[in-house]
Structures are given as C-alpha cells and as structure tokens.
MMTF fields as JSON, N, C-alpha, C and O atoms, coordinates in Angstrom:
{
  "mmtfVersion": "1.0.0",
  "mmtfProducer": "UNKNOWN",
  "numBonds": 431,
  "numAtoms": 432,
  "numGroups": 108,
  "numChains": 1,
  "numModels": 1,
  "chainsPerModel": [1],
  "groupsPerChain": [108],
  "chainIdList": ["A"],
  "bondAtomList": [4, 2, 8, 6, 12, 10, 16, 14, 20, 18, 24, 22, 28, 26, 32, 30, 36, 34, 40, 38, 44, 42, 48, 46, 52, 50, 56, 54, 60, 58, 64, 62, 68, 66, 72, 70, 76, 74, 80, 78, 84, 82, 88, 86, 92, 90, 96, 94, 100, 98, 104, 102, 108, 106, 112, 110, 116, 114, 120, 118, 124, 122, 128, 126, 132, 130, 136, 134, 140, 138, 144, 142, 148, 146, 152, 150, 156, 154, 160, 158, 164, 162, 168, 166, 172, 170, 176, 174, 180, 178, 184, 182, 188, 186, 192, 190, 196, 194, 200, 198, 204, 202, 208, 206, 212, 210, 216, 214, 220, 218, 224, 222, 228, 226, 232, 230, 236, 234, 240, 238, 244, 242, 248, 246, 252, 250, 256, 254, 260, 258, 264, 262, 268, 266, 272, 270, 276, 274, 280, 278, 284, 282, 288, 286, 292, 290, 296, 294, 300, 298, 304, 302, 308, 306, 312, 310, 316, 314, 320, 318, 324, 322, 328, 326, 332, 330, 336, 334, 340, 338, 344, 342, 348, 346, 352, 350, 356, 354, 360, 358, 364, 362, 368, 366, 372, 370, 376, 374, 380, 378, 384, 382, 388, 386, 392, 390, 396, 394, 400, 398, 404, 402, 408, 406, 412, 410, 416, 414, 420, 418, 424, 422, 428, 426],
  "bondOrderList": [1, 1, 1, 1, 1, 1, 1, 1, 1, 1, 1, 1, 1, 1, 1, 1, 1, 1, 1, 1, 1, 1, 1, 1, 1, 1, 1, 1, 1, 1, 1, 1, 1, 1, 1, 1, 1, 1, 1, 1, 1, 1, 1, 1, 1, 1, 1, 1, 1, 1, 1, 1, 1, 1, 1, 1, 1, 1, 1, 1, 1, 1, 1, 1, 1, 1, 1, 1, 1, 1, 1, 1, 1, 1, 1, 1, 1, 1, 1, 1, 1, 1, 1, 1, 1, 1, 1, 1, 1, 1, 1, 1, 1, 1, 1, 1, 1, 1, 1, 1, 1, 1, 1, 1, 1, 1, 1],
  "groupList": [{"groupName": "MET", "atomNameList": ["N", "CA", "C", "O"], "elementList": ["N", "C", "C", "O"], "formalChargeList": [0, 0, 0, 0], "bondAtomList": [1, 0, 2, 1, 3, 2], "bondOrderList": [1, 1, 2], "singleLetterCode": "M", "chemCompType": "L-PEPTIDE LINKING"}, {"groupName": "ALA", "atomNameList": ["N", "CA", "C", "O"], "elementList": ["N", "C", "C", "O"], "formalChargeList": [0, 0, 0, 0], "bondAtomList": [1, 0, 2, 1, 3, 2], "bondOrderList": [1, 1, 2], "singleLetterCode": "A", "chemCompType": "L-PEPTIDE LINKING"}, {"groupName": "ARG", "atomNameList": ["N", "CA", "C", "O"], "elementList": ["N", "C", "C", "O"], "formalChargeList": [0, 0, 0, 0], "bondAtomList": [1, 0, 2, 1, 3, 2], "bondOrderList": [1, 1, 2], "singleLetterCode": "R", "chemCompType": "L-PEPTIDE LINKING"}, {"groupName": "VAL", "atomNameList": ["N", "CA", "C", "O"], "elementList": ["N", "C", "C", "O"], "formalChargeList": [0, 0, 0, 0], "bondAtomList": [1, 0, 2, 1, 3, 2], "bondOrderList": [1, 1, 2], "singleLetterCode": "V", "chemCompType": "L-PEPTIDE LINKING"}, {"groupName": "THR", "atomNameList": ["N", "CA", "C", "O"], "elementList": ["N", "C", "C", "O"], "formalChargeList": [0, 0, 0, 0], "bondAtomList": [1, 0, 2, 1, 3, 2], "bondOrderList": [1, 1, 2], "singleLetterCode": "T", "chemCompType": "L-PEPTIDE LINKING"}, {"groupName": "TYR", "atomNameList": ["N", "CA", "C", "O"], "elementList": ["N", "C", "C", "O"], "formalChargeList": [0, 0, 0, 0], "bondAtomList": [1, 0, 2, 1, 3, 2], "bondOrderList": [1, 1, 2], "singleLetterCode": "Y", "chemCompType": "L-PEPTIDE LINKING"}, {"groupName": "SER", "atomNameList": ["N", "CA", "C", "O"], "elementList": ["N", "C", "C", "O"], "formalChargeList": [0, 0, 0, 0], "bondAtomList": [1, 0, 2, 1, 3, 2], "bondOrderList": [1, 1, 2], "singleLetterCode": "S", "chemCompType": "L-PEPTIDE LINKING"}, {"groupName": "GLN", "atomNameList": ["N", "CA", "C", "O"], "elementList": ["N", "C", "C", "O"], "formalChargeList": [0, 0, 0, 0], "bondAtomList": [1, 0, 2, 1, 3, 2], "bondOrderList": [1, 1, 2], "singleLetterCode": "Q", "chemCompType": "L-PEPTIDE LINKING"}, {"groupName": "LEU", "atomNameList": ["N", "CA", "C", "O"], "elementList": ["N", "C", "C", "O"], "formalChargeList": [0, 0, 0, 0], "bondAtomList": [1, 0, 2, 1, 3, 2], "bondOrderList": [1, 1, 2], "singleLetterCode": "L", "chemCompType": "L-PEPTIDE LINKING"}, {"groupName": "HIS", "atomNameList": ["N", "CA", "C", "O"], "elementList": ["N", "C", "C", "O"], "formalChargeList": [0, 0, 0, 0], "bondAtomList": [1, 0, 2, 1, 3, 2], "bondOrderList": [1, 1, 2], "singleLetterCode": "H", "chemCompType": "L-PEPTIDE LINKING"}, {"groupName": "GLY", "atomNameList": ["N", "CA", "C", "O"], "elementList": ["N", "C", "C", "O"], "formalChargeList": [0, 0, 0, 0], "bondAtomList": [1, 0, 2, 1, 3, 2], "bondOrderList": [1, 1, 2], "singleLetterCode": "G", "chemCompType": "PEPTIDE LINKING"}, {"groupName": "GLU", "atomNameList": ["N", "CA", "C", "O"], "elementList": ["N", "C", "C", "O"], "formalChargeList": [0, 0, 0, 0], "bondAtomList": [1, 0, 2, 1, 3, 2], "bondOrderList": [1, 1, 2], "singleLetterCode": "E", "chemCompType": "L-PEPTIDE LINKING"}, {"groupName": "ILE", "atomNameList": ["N", "CA", "C", "O"], "elementList": ["N", "C", "C", "O"], "formalChargeList": [0, 0, 0, 0], "bondAtomList": [1, 0, 2, 1, 3, 2], "bondOrderList": [1, 1, 2], "singleLetterCode": "I", "chemCompType": "L-PEPTIDE LINKING"}, {"groupName": "TRP", "atomNameList": ["N", "CA", "C", "O"], "elementList": ["N", "C", "C", "O"], "formalChargeList": [0, 0, 0, 0], "bondAtomList": [1, 0, 2, 1, 3, 2], "bondOrderList": [1, 1, 2], "singleLetterCode": "W", "chemCompType": "L-PEPTIDE LINKING"}, {"groupName": "LYS", "atomNameList": ["N", "CA", "C", "O"], "elementList": ["N", "C", "C", "O"], "formalChargeList": [0, 0, 0, 0], "bondAtomList": [1, 0, 2, 1, 3, 2], "bondOrderList": [1, 1, 2], "singleLetterCode": "K", "chemCompType": "L-PEPTIDE LINKING"}, {"groupName": "ASP", "atomNameList": ["N", "CA", "C", "O"], "elementList": ["N", "C", "C", "O"], "formalChargeList": [0, 0, 0, 0], "bondAtomList": [1, 0, 2, 1, 3, 2], "bondOrderList": [1, 1, 2], "singleLetterCode": "D", "chemCompType": "L-PEPTIDE LINKING"}, {"groupName": "PHE", "atomNameList": ["N", "CA", "C", "O"], "elementList": ["N", "C", "C", "O"], "formalChargeList": [0, 0, 0, 0], "bondAtomList": [1, 0, 2, 1, 3, 2], "bondOrderList": [1, 1, 2], "singleLetterCode": "F", "chemCompType": "L-PEPTIDE LINKING"}, {"groupName": "PRO", "atomNameList": ["N", "CA", "C", "O"], "elementList": ["N", "C", "C", "O"], "formalChargeList": [0, 0, 0, 0], "bondAtomList": [1, 0, 2, 1, 3, 2], "bondOrderList": [1, 1, 2], "singleLetterCode": "P", "chemCompType": "L-PEPTIDE LINKING"}],
  "groupTypeList": [0, 1, 2, 3, 2, 4, 5, 6, 2, 1, 4, 4, 7, 1, 8, 9, 8, 8, 10, 1, 11, 12, 6, 1, 1, 2, 2, 1, 2, 2, 13, 4, 1, 11, 11, 8, 1, 11, 2, 12, 10, 12, 6, 14, 3, 4, 8, 8, 14, 12, 11, 9, 10, 11, 1, 6, 3, 2, 8, 10, 15, 1, 16, 11, 1, 1, 4, 12, 8, 10, 3, 17, 8, 16, 9, 17, 15, 17, 15, 2, 2, 2, 8, 11, 1, 1, 2, 8, 15, 15, 2, 8, 1, 3, 8, 17, 2, 2, 3, 9, 2, 17, 0, 12, 15, 9, 15, 16],
  "groupIdList": [1, 2, 3, 4, 5, 6, 7, 8, 9, 10, 11, 12, 13, 14, 15, 16, 17, 18, 19, 20, 21, 22, 23, 24, 25, 26, 27, 28, 29, 30, 31, 32, 33, 34, 35, 36, 37, 38, 39, 40, 41, 42, 43, 44, 45, 46, 47, 48, 49, 50, 51, 52, 53, 54, 55, 56, 57, 58, 59, 60, 61, 62, 63, 64, 65, 66, 67, 68, 69, 70, 71, 72, 73, 74, 75, 76, 77, 78, 79, 80, 81, 82, 83, 84, 85, 86, 87, 88, 89, 90, 91, 92, 93, 94, 95, 96, 97, 98, 99, 100, 101, 102, 103, 104, 105, 106, 107, 108],
  "secStructList": [7, 7, 7, 7, 7, 7, 7, 7, 2, 2, 2, 2, 2, 2, 2, 2, 2, 2, 2, 2, 2, 2, 2, 2, 2, 2, 2, 2, 6, 6, 7, 7, 2, 2, 2, 2, 2, 2, 2, 2, 6, 1, 7, 2, 2, 2, 2, 2, 2, 2, 2, 6, 6, 7, 6, 6, 1, 7, 2, 2, 2, 2, 2, 2, 2, 2, 2, 2, 2, 6, 7, 7, 1, 1, 7, 1, 7, 2, 2, 2, 2, 2, 2, 2, 2, 2, 2, 2, 2, 2, 2, 2, 2, 2, 1, 7, 1, 1, 7, 7, 7, 7, 7, 7, 7, 7, 7, 7],
  "xCoordList": [-8.095, -8.601, -8.238, -7.107, -9.194, -8.986, -8.084, -8.175, -7.228, -6.326, -7.074, -7.731, -6.989, -7.664, -6.709, -5.577, -7.171, -6.369, -6.849, -8.05, -5.932, -6.293, -5.775, -4.771, -6.481, -6.13, -6.001, -6.555, -5.278, -5.106, -6.439, -7.36, -6.521, -7.727, -8.025, -9.181, -6.988, -7.184, -7.775, -8.641, -7.321, -7.849, -9.306, -10.134, -9.626, -11.022, -11.937, -13.078, -11.469, -12.283, -12.512, -13.62, -11.476, -11.602, -12.57, -13.372, -12.499, -13.41, -14.857, -15.75, -15.077, -16.432, -16.937, -18.111, -16.06, -16.447, -16.826, -17.859, -16.014, -16.324, -17.624, -18.465, -17.793, -19.022, -20.253, -21.286, -20.146, -21.279, -21.586, -22.754, -20.545, -20.748, -21.456, -22.358, -21.053, -21.675, -23.124, -24.009, -23.375, -24.736, -25.632, -26.761, -25.134, -25.924, -26.219, -27.334, -25.234, -25.436, -26.436, -27.272, -26.345, -27.3, -28.719, -29.648, -28.876, -30.206, -30.74, -31.937, -29.865, -30.286, -30.81, -31.709, -30.24, -30.715, -31.93, -32.522, -32.291, -33.425, -33.21, -34.139, -31.963, -31.641, -31.641, -31.206, -32.123, -32.025, -30.601, -29.845, -30.258, -28.94, -28.809, -27.735, -29.914, -29.887, -29.594, -28.827, -30.21, -29.985, -28.527, -27.934, -27.954, -26.559, -25.631, -24.699, -25.871, -25.033, -25.044, -24.008, -26.216, -26.315, -25.525, -24.871, -25.572, -24.819, -23.318, -22.571, -22.88, -21.452, -21.029, -19.884, -21.952, -21.626, -21.175, -20.343, -21.739, -21.41, -22.711, -23.8, -22.587, -23.78, -24.236, -23.473, -25.488, -26.025, -25.232, -24.964, -24.862, -24.091, -22.768, -22.367, -22.088, -20.822, -21.043, -20.26, -22.1, -22.394, -22.643, -22.156, -23.388, -23.655, -22.368, -22.228, -21.439, -20.135, -19.39, -18.759, -19.468, -18.839, -19.452, -18.736, -20.781, -21.478, -21.221, -21.33, -20.882, -20.568, -19.076, -18.638, -18.309, -16.891, -16.039, -15.014, -16.443, -15.659, -14.431, -14.525, -13.309, -12.05, -11.877, -10.944, -12.751, -12.571, -13.001, -12.74, -13.651, -14.109, -12.983, -12.013, -13.123, -12.105, -12.148, -13.221, -11.001, -10.886, -11.554, -12.209, -11.397, -12.001, -13.519, -14.139, -14.122, -15.576, -16.043, -17.04, -15.331, -15.691, -15.508, -16.358, -14.415, -14.179, -15.226, -15.666, -15.623, -16.634, -17.971, -18.658, -18.343, -19.578, -19.517, -20.471, -18.398, -18.237, -18.304, -18.942, -17.663, -17.638, -19.027, -19.44, -19.739, -21.087, -21.995, -22.842, -21.82, -22.676, -22.178, -22.868, -20.993, -20.452, -19.817, -19.667, -19.438, -18.743, -17.28, -16.615, -16.76, -15.374, -14.374, -14.472, -13.421, -12.364, -11.115, -10.423, -10.844, -9.701, -10.216, -11.388, -9.404, -9.867, -10.975, -10.837, -12.062, -13.192, -12.922, -13.613, -11.939, -11.649, -10.774, -9.659, -11.269, -10.482, -9.138, -8.163, -9.071, -7.783, -6.786, -5.602, -7.256, -6.387, -5.906, -4.745, -6.809, -6.404, -5.345, -4.393, -5.496, -4.498, -3.155, -2.107, -3.185, -1.962, -1.281, -0.068, -2.065, -1.495, -0.926, 0.13, -1.627, -1.133, 0.174, 1.092, 0.258, 1.487, 2.642, 3.763, 2.379, 3.43, 3.912, 5.112, 2.986, 3.387, 4.185, 5.16, 3.784, 4.555, 5.978, 6.934, 6.119, 7.45, 8.275, 9.459, 7.646, 8.363, 8.785, 9.917, 7.859, 8.171, 9.281, 10.04, 9.386, 10.412, 11.819, 12.759, 11.985, 13.324, 13.616, 14.738, 12.629, 12.835, 13.199, 12.838, 13.909, 14.247, 12.987, 12.016, 13.021, 11.869, 11.688, 10.564, 12.774, 12.728, 13.546, 14.501, 13.163, 13.903, 14.515, 13.819, 15.82, 16.545, 17.148, 17.612, 17.134, 17.801, 19.306, 19.762, 20.073, 21.527, 22.072, 21.602, 23.061, 23.736, 24.746, 25.661, 24.582, 25.483, 26.241, 25.652, 27.537, 28.382, 28.715, 29.448, 28.182, 28.423, 29.681, 29.992, 30.403, 31.646, 32.831, 33.294, 33.313, 34.489, 35.547, 36.601],
  "yCoordList": [88.448, 89.249, 88.572, 88.125, 88.504, 87.861, 88.707, 89.935, 88.032, 88.711, 89.041, 88.17, 90.26, 90.685, 90.498, 90.981, 89.802, 89.551, 90.469, 90.565, 91.139, 91.996, 91.379, 90.666, 91.669, 91.132, 92.272, 93.352, 92.033, 93.051, 93.299, 92.486, 94.428, 94.777, 93.731, 93.364, 93.256, 92.25, 90.967, 90.351, 90.564, 89.36, 89.541, 88.674, 90.648, 90.857, 90.986, 90.525, 91.591, 91.676, 90.286, 89.972, 89.465, 88.113, 87.283, 86.524, 87.421, 86.695, 87.104, 86.26, 88.416, 88.898, 88.464, 88.127, 88.471, 88.036, 86.553, 86.182, 85.716, 84.294, 84.071, 83.281, 84.754, 84.616, 85.022, 84.355, 86.12, 86.582, 85.598, 85.352, 85.025, 84.027, 82.798, 82.252, 82.366, 81.207, 81.519, 80.699, 82.676, 83.074, 83.145, 82.655, 83.75, 83.873, 82.506, 82.26, 81.618, 80.282, 79.485, 78.762, 79.621, 78.918, 79.412, 78.615, 80.709, 81.274, 80.925, 80.683, 80.897, 80.534, 79.095, 78.779, 78.232, 76.845, 76.708, 75.634, 77.81, 77.841, 76.893, 76.242, 76.841, 76.071, 77.007, 78.154, 76.527, 77.307, 77.182, 76.296, 78.079, 78.002, 76.696, 76.096, 76.26, 75.007, 73.824, 72.93, 73.82, 72.709, 72.626, 71.547, 73.754, 73.734, 73.387, 72.602, 73.961, 73.662, 72.169, 71.591, 71.542, 70.105, 69.317, 68.333, 69.731, 69.036, 69.141, 68.204, 70.275, 70.478, 69.797, 69.364, 69.704, 69.141, 70.19, 69.929, 71.401, 72.505, 73.091, 72.709, 74.014, 74.663, 75.784, 76.272, 76.177, 77.298, 78.568, 79.363, 78.759, 79.945, 80.001, 81.066, 78.858, 78.817, 79.146, 79.89, 78.601, 78.907, 80.404, 80.999, 81.005, 82.438, 83.258, 84.31, 82.777, 83.444, 83.361, 84.327, 82.187, 82.023, 83.017, 83.717, 83.077, 83.954, 85.429, 86.252, 85.773, 87.161, 87.471, 88.587, 86.484, 86.716, 86.832, 87.514, 86.181, 86.231, 85.325, 84.194, 85.826, 85.098, 84.005, 83.207, 83.955, 83.005, 81.585, 80.67, 81.373, 80.026, 79.208, 79.758, 77.891, 77.014, 77.105, 77.111, 77.173, 77.274, 76.089, 76.259, 74.912, 73.718, 73.805, 73.344, 74.386, 74.537, 75.496, 75.235, 76.596, 77.563, 76.943, 77.12, 76.222, 75.577, 74.498, 74.333, 73.769, 72.725, 73.351, 72.822, 74.457, 75.147, 75.563, 75.361, 76.14, 76.572, 75.387, 75.473, 74.303, 73.122, 72.519, 72.197, 72.366, 71.803, 72.649, 72.116, 73.968, 74.873, 75.127, 75.762, 74.637, 74.857, 76.216, 76.678, 76.87, 78.155, 77.862, 77.197, 78.345, 78.008, 78.654, 79.837, 77.851, 78.348, 78.704, 79.675, 77.908, 78.131, 78.015, 78.298, 77.62, 77.485, 76.441, 75.381, 76.701, 75.765, 74.428, 73.451, 74.353, 73.114, 72.204, 72.584, 70.999, 70.106, 69.713, 69.543, 69.566, 69.237, 70.368, 70.124, 71.597, 72.761, 72.833, 73.15, 72.536, 72.54, 71.478, 71.726, 70.29, 69.226, 69.651, 69.391, 70.305, 70.791, 71.833, 71.783, 72.775, 73.794, 73.169, 73.582, 72.171, 71.483, 70.752, 70.759, 70.125, 69.423, 70.408, 70.119, 71.558, 72.575, 73.056, 73.243, 73.257, 73.67, 72.586, 72.878, 71.336, 70.224, 70.216, 69.982, 70.473, 70.529, 71.673, 71.504, 72.836, 73.976, 73.666, 73.944, 73.079, 72.761, 71.722, 71.721, 70.843, 69.795, 70.374, 69.77, 71.517, 72.095, 73.163, 73.663, 73.502, 74.47, 73.736, 72.572, 74.402, 73.735, 73.426, 74.182, 72.3, 71.921, 72.881, 73.161, 73.372, 74.308, 75.533, 75.464, 76.641, 77.874, 78.264, 78.375, 78.468, 78.85, 80.23, 80.568, 80.998, 82.301, 82.062, 81.258, 82.752, 82.563, 83.128, 84.147, 82.445, 82.92, 83.976, 83.692, 85.17, 86.26, 86.645, 86.964, 86.608, 86.988, 88.474, 88.868, 89.278, 90.722, 91.156, 92.345, 90.177, 90.503, 90.352, 89.237, 91.443, 91.341, 92.266, 92.303],
  "zCoordList": [35.91, 34.827, 33.501, 33.314, 32.6, 31.314, 30.421, 30.399, 29.7, 28.778, 27.495, 26.924, 27.041, 25.824, 24.652, 24.678, 23.635, 22.44, 21.334, 21.082, 20.681, 19.564, 18.266, 18.255, 17.177, 15.864, 14.875, 15.082, 13.818, 12.782, 12.083, 12.159, 11.408, 10.67, 9.59, 9.382, 8.91, 7.863, 8.444, 7.824, 9.613, 10.257, 10.639, 10.358, 11.27, 11.678, 10.464, 10.507, 9.405, 8.19, 7.589, 7.153, 7.568, 7.027, 7.874, 7.331, 9.187, 10.07, 9.832, 9.761, 9.709, 9.456, 8.083, 7.929, 7.093, 5.758, 5.759, 5.201, 6.371, 6.44, 7.2, 6.771, 8.313, 9.094, 8.311, 8.376, 7.567, 6.755, 5.637, 5.335, 5.012, 3.959, 4.524, 3.888, 5.704, 6.344, 6.69, 6.443, 7.252, 7.604, 6.366, 6.385, 5.301, 4.066, 3.463, 3.004, 3.46, 2.891, 3.726, 3.184, 5.035, 5.916, 5.656, 5.529, 5.579, 5.359, 3.974, 3.815, 2.972, 1.62, 1.575, 0.796, 2.414, 2.491, 3.393, 3.503, 4.037, 4.973, 6.163, 6.641, 6.619, 7.809, 9.007, 8.903, 10.133, 11.358, 11.895, 11.497, 12.796, 13.435, 14.206, 14.249, 14.818, 15.566, 14.642, 14.998, 13.45, 12.517, 12.075, 12.085, 11.692, 11.256, 12.408, 12.234, 13.582, 14.744, 15.042, 15.371, 14.927, 15.182, 14.146, 14.491, 12.883, 11.837, 12.078, 11.794, 12.598, 12.86, 14.155, 14.29, 15.104, 16.412, 17.395, 18.265, 17.25, 18.153, 18.692, 18.263, 19.626, 20.164, 19.234, 18.4, 19.395, 18.622, 18.927, 18.026, 20.174, 20.573, 19.812, 19.344, 19.686, 18.951, 17.489, 16.896, 16.896, 15.5, 15.317, 14.356, 16.222, 16.103, 16.243, 15.618, 17.058, 17.165, 15.835, 15.407, 15.181, 13.867, 12.891, 12.175, 12.865, 11.922, 12.192, 11.283, 13.429, 13.761, 13.625, 13.904, 13.197, 12.952, 14.198, 14.183, 15.274, 16.503, 16.385, 15.908, 16.816, 16.683, 17.734, 17.641, 18.721, 19.823, 19.485, 20.266, 18.346, 17.996, 17.379, 16.858, 17.444, 16.869, 15.349, 14.744, 14.758, 13.305, 12.615, 11.586, 13.164, 12.581, 12.541, 11.582, 13.564, 13.585, 12.494, 11.821, 12.319, 11.274, 9.894, 9.021, 9.687, 8.4, 8.131, 6.994, 9.159, 8.981, 8.576, 7.702, 9.194, 8.814, 7.353, 6.602, 6.954, 5.565, 4.612, 3.563, 4.958, 4.096, 3.938, 2.824, 5.027, 4.977, 4.094, 3.376, 4.146, 3.378, 1.959, 1.162, 1.643, 0.305, 0.117, -1.014, 1.214, 1.135, 0.835, 1.629, -0.301, -0.647, 0.313, 0.638, 0.752, 1.631, 0.839, 1.143, -0.174, -1.035, -2.46, -2.707, -3.375, -4.753, -4.811, -4.2, -5.519, -5.514, -6.196, -5.906, -7.094, -7.806, -6.94, -6.582, -6.596, -5.738, -6.341, -5.609, -7.669, -8.303, -8.113, -7.88, -8.211, -8.013, -6.56, -6.302, -5.611, -4.201, -3.941, -3.201, -4.541, -4.372, -4.958, -4.367, -6.12, -6.749, -5.859, -5.656, -5.33, -4.446, -3.177, -2.699, -2.629, -1.433, -1.729, -0.909, -2.895, -3.281, -3.438, -3.02, -4.032, -4.177, -2.821, -2.617, -1.892, -0.545, 0.145, 0.838, -0.035, 0.549, -0.006, 0.733, -1.311, -1.924, -1.33, -1.036, -1.155, -0.556, 0.863, 1.259, 1.642, 3.039, 3.138, 4.108, 2.153, 2.176, 2.091, 2.609, 1.457, 1.315, 2.374, 2.46, 3.16, 4.239, 5.522, 5.692, 6.425, 7.688, 8.489, 8.464, 9.198, 10.022, 11.189, 11.604, 11.703, 12.837, 12.49, 11.716, 13.066, 12.862, 14.198, 15.207, 14.19, 15.402, 15.2, 14.111, 16.231, 16.188, 16.273, 17.086, 15.444, 15.515, 16.828, 17.334, 17.35, 18.565, 18.137, 17.363, 18.632, 18.305, 19.563, 20.596, 19.451, 20.574, 20.429, 19.522, 21.313, 21.248, 21.992, 22.067, 22.543, 23.237, 22.276, 22.038, 21.736, 20.864, 21.257, 20.623]
}
C-alpha cells in the first residue's frame, strides 16, 4: 500500500499558486502543454501535475518551468538575488555544518 504524504496548508497553497502562475504564463505565450514540456524535458503529464500544484513532481522541474516562462521565484532582480545568496552563504558559514542532539543522562 502506498504511503500517503500530507502537507501543510501553506505548502499546498504555495504549490497551487506556483502552478497557476506557470499555467497562466504558458497560456499567455500561447504555448501548448506539449511545447513547454518538451522545452523542459519532461512529459506533458508531469507538466500538468506542476500546473495543478501537485507536490509529487520534482522541484527542479517546477522551477525550470517557471524560469523558462519568466515566472519569478524569488526577487526579480538578479543582483538582489546574488546579494541574498551571499548573505545566506555568510550565515551558513558561521552555523554548524551538522546538528546533533545533545546526549542527556537521565540517571542521576
């Protein structure tokens, strides 16, 4: 029996919003689902799953569809995205690479 995965309301709303943005941008360009799927290198069925906001698709495929269509994923200015990425790299540099749970001895 397949395991059913559930997602938070915020996640499902974000997936549906991204899918709707991708669908609207594709239609505005007057591209068929087959044309966009071919440009991305995925099947039409996978593209339709992206457009319907299904969580089972690969994140890279959804991001590629958005990028090809010009749907902004983060800040639209590339310089701003580079600055934000650099700030995150700086934050990650001072954080531990791994997180370990502390060993607590409950025998006292």
